[in-house]
GUROVO-120368 format. One line per field, with one value per residue (C-alpha): residue in three letters; x, y, z. Coordinates in steps of 0.1 Angstrom, whole numbers, plus 2048, in hexadecimal, padded with zeros to 3 digits. Layout:
N
rovo c(ala	...)
c1 c(X	...)
c2 c(Y	...)
c3 c(Z	...)
***
This chain:
148
rovo c(met	arg	phe	ser	lys	leu	ser	leu	lys	asp	leu	ile	val	ser	arg	ile	glu	ser	gly	glu	asp	leu	leu	glu	gly	ile	arg	gln	ile	val	leu	glu	ser	gly	val	thr	ala	gly	phe	leu	ser	val	ile	gly	ala	val	asp	arg	ala	cys	tyr	gly	phe	tyr	ile	pro	lys	thr	arg	ser	tyr	thr	ser	his	lys	trp	asn	pro	thr	pro	asp	ser	ser	pro	ala	leu	glu	ile	leu	ser	cys	leu	gly	asn	val	ala	leu	leu	glu	asp	glu	val	val	val	his	ala	his	ile	thr	leu	ser	gly	val	lys	gly	glu	leu	leu	gly	gly	his	leu	gln	glu	gly	cys	arg	val	asn	pro	thr	ala	glu	leu	thr	leu	leu	thr	ala	glu	gly	thr	leu	arg	arg	lys	arg	asn	glu	thr	leu	asn	leu	ala	leu	leu	ser	met)
c1 c(801	80D	7FD	802	7FB	7EE	7E2	7C0	7BE	79C	778	76B	744	737	718	71B	6FD	6E2	6F0	713	728	72E	752	75B	74A	75E	77E	779	772	794	7A7	79B	7A2	7C3	7BD	7D9	7CD	7AA	78D	76A	745	727	703	6E8	6D8	6E0	6C8	6E3	6FF	71D	732	74B	75B	780	782	7A2	7A5	7A5	7B6	79C	77D	75A	743	71C	705	6E3	6C9	6A4	68B	665	665	681	687	68A	6AB	6C1	6CB	6F0	6EF	714	730	753	776	798	7AC	7CF	7EB	7F6	816	80A	7E5	7C9	7B7	796	78E	76A	750	72C	70A	6EB	6C7	6A7	684	67B	697	6B0	6D5	6F1	715	73A	757	74C	751	748	725	713	6FD	6F3	6CC	6C3	6E3	700	70F	735	74A	76E	785	7A8	7CA	7ED	806	7FF	7F1	801	7F8	80F	806	807	80C	807	7E3	7DE	7D4	7E1	7E5	7EA	80E	81B)
c2 c(800	822	845	869	882	8A4	8C2	8CF	8F0	8FD	8F2	8FB	8F9	8FD	8F9	8E7	8F4	8E0	8D6	8D4	8B3	8A8	89D	8B9	8D4	8C1	8C5	8E9	8F3	8DF	8F0	913	90E	901	8E0	8C4	8B1	8AB	897	89E	897	89E	89C	8A6	897	88E	887	874	85F	84C	836	81B	7FD	7F4	7CE	7BF	7A4	7BC	7D9	7F1	804	7FC	819	819	832	83A	850	855	840	843	826	832	84F	86F	879	867	874	872	860	863	86D	86C	870	880	897	891	898	87E	890	8B3	8AA	8AC	88D	88C	867	862	847	84F	83D	848	83F	843	847	823	81A	80F	813	81A	823	81F	833	858	860	87D	87B	880	8A0	8B3	8BA	8CF	8D4	8C4	8CF	8C9	8C9	8C9	8C5	8D0	8C9	8D9	8CC	8B3	890	87D	862	84B	833	80E	7FD	7DA	7E5	801	81A	83A	830	848	84A	850)
c3 c(801	7F8	804	802	81D	811	823	81C	809	7FC	7F9	7D8	7D0	7AD	79B	778	761	74E	72C	737	735	75B	755	740	75A	774	760	759	77D	788	76C	774	798	793	7A6	7A5	7C2	7CE	7D7	7C6	7CA	7B5	7B9	7A2	782	75E	740	72C	73C	732	74A	748	757	758	749	759	73E	720	735	727	72E	723	71B	722	71A	727	716	720	70F	712	72A	741	757	746	759	773	796	7A0	7BF	7C1	7AD	7C1	7B4	7B4	7A1	797	77D	763	757	752	74B	765	76A	77B	784	791	794	792	79F	78E	796	783	78E	78C	7A2	789	791	77A	77F	778	76D	765	73E	729	71E	73E	736	755	759	76C	780	790	7B1	7B4	7D5	7D1	7ED	7E3	7F4	7F3	7DB	7BF	7BA	79F	786	774	757	75F	73E	749	755	73C	759	767	78B	7A8	7AE	7D2)
***
């Protein structure tokens, strides 16, 4: 096990507007705030969703999309979206997982990907730290792992 101990810096709270892509909105706030280490949480709703799963056997991510149909919920509540912010080389990486629920009780979730359209709103809470968290590419797993 490896770990880093960082001092807390700021609490940033932001609203991502209807029609915006959730992951891109988070990235924009992170970049504009200059965050290089942080923990994030999001609640709200989306009317389009995209999430994935890492498949160890193929060392790649799947991608699943959800769009409303006449028989489904018109939108999905974000029950939980948790993640972190780190740098891979000089690029900011937002790594988050999302759990979504529909009006009929259906549950969906996985690795947050671009394609989750906010509707009507999403509320981001970002706890930042002094210093920088870093990721390093692990070629065997084909993943960018936290590097301590």
